[in-house]
N, C-alpha and C positions, 0 to 999 in steps of 0.2 A: 504494500500500500504506500503510495506517495504522499508525503506531507508537505504542505505549503509553509514556507518560511515567513513568519509574521514580522520579521525584523523591518521589512520595508515600511509598514504602516507606522511602527514606532519611531523609526529614524525620520520618516517624512514628517510626523508630528513634531519631533524635536526641531527639525530644520525650519519649518513654518513658524514655530513659536519663537525661536531665538532670533530669527530675522525680523519678525514683527516687533519684538521687544527692543532689539538692537536699533532698528530704524527710529523708534520712538525715543530711545535714550540719546541717539545722535541728533534728534530734533528735526528729522525729515518729515514733512507733511503735517506737522502739528501746530504751526504758527497760526494763531487766532482760533485754534480749536478749543472746544469745551473739555477741559482736562478731566472732569468727572465722567463725561461720556467716553473719552479716550480710555480712561481707566477701566470702565465697564467693558468696552470692546476688547481690551487686552485680557481682561478676566475670562471672557468667553473663549478666546483663543487659547489661553493657558489651560482652561478646564478641558476643552474638547480635544485640541490638537496635542498640547504638551502633556496633559494628564491622562485622559481616557485612552488615547491611542497607545501611550507607553504602558499603561497598566494592562491593557488588552494584550500587548506584546509579551509582557512579563508573565501573565497567566498562561498564555499559549506556550511559552518556553518551559515553564514549570510543569504544566500538565501533559504536554505532548512530546517532550524531548525532540524538538524539531531538528536539532543539530546532530542527533544520534551520538551525542557525547554528553552524558549527564552532567559532568563537572562544568563543562563550558555552558550548557543550557542554564544551569543554576547561577553561574557567574554573570552571564549576560542578562538573564532574567532578573537578577537582583539589581543590576544597574538600571534596567528599564523600570523596575518597580520603584526604586528610590527616586529617580528623576520624575517618573509619572506622578507619584504621590507628592513630590515637591511642587510640581506645577499645579496640582489640584489645590494645594494649600495656598500658593501664590494667587491663584484665581479667586479663591474665597476671600483672601485678604483684600484684593482689589475691589471685590463686590461689597464686603461687609466692613472693611476697615480692621483696625487693631493697632497694636503698639509697634511702631516701626523699629524701635530699639530691640524688641524681642525677635523680630524677623531678622534684623542684622546679626543677632547672636546665632540664629538658626543658620544663616549663611556661613558662619565660622564653623559650626558643626558639620555642615555640608562640605566645607573645604577638607576637613579631616577624612570624611567618608570617601570623598572623591580621590583623595591622595591614596587611600587604600586600594580603590579600584585601579588607579594608575599603576601602583606598585605591582598589582597582580597582572595587569596588561603587559608590563615589562617582563615579569617572570615567565609568562607564557609566550613571549615573542610577538605580541600583537601591538608593536610600537606604531606602525602606520597602517591604517589611519586611526584606529581606536585609541592608542596611547596619546596621539597628538590631540584628539578631541578631548580626552580626559585631562590632559595638561592644560588646555585652554579653559576647560571648565574650572579647574583648580585656580587658574588665574582670575577667572570671573568671580569665584567665591572669595578670593583674597581682596578684590577691589570693592565688591558690593557693600560690605559693612561700612566703608568710608563714605560711599555714595548715600547710603540710607541714614547715616549719622549726620549728613549735611556738611561734610568736611570740604566741600568744593565741587563745582560742576565738572571739573576735569575727571573726577572719578566716575561720574555718570557717563561721560563721553567714552572713557576707557572701557567701561562695562559694555556700552553699545558696540564699540569696535570688536570686543571679544565675542559678543553674541553673534555678530556677523561672521567672524572668523570660525566660530564653532560650527555654524551652518555650512560654510564652505568646506571645512575639513570633514564634515559628516557626509558630504555628497558621495564620496567613493563607497562608503558603507551602504548607502541607500541604493546606489547603482548596482552594487554586487548583490544585494538582497533581491533586486528586481531581476537578476540573472543577466545583467548587461555587462 
């Protein structure tokens, strides 16, 4: 029986989400926009593309061992689960609000979790493109607390640039998952 690789939908969701957030962080297309409405729009993108798509991918990898390698399915499934749930949380935050300082602290925790994912990618020889994507994500989580603490607009711009780079670095994973 042939099994479909769900990675494509998870990585597609990641790419769409980081590009949309990155463009907003860089200030493209938002001049004169209603920031409350922009936040709601980003929330929906985070919930459906960033969150639901990656959680679906994680569950598929856990339940169906689509890679025919249980250890790799668990590893990649855990990455998709972590970032999928991360985006669900961010989406709810953008809709309902909350303490920005606490979310900034959450980014620091995510930095450590992402560093563990990166370490494992290096150990198993998945440096390009997965390791590069994870290294960029680590960079993003290192910068985001400063942006959310309001330490300067430069941190938001750096976060935006890192989000765009994450999307581009993830394209080879997406294309491979599509069989291209």
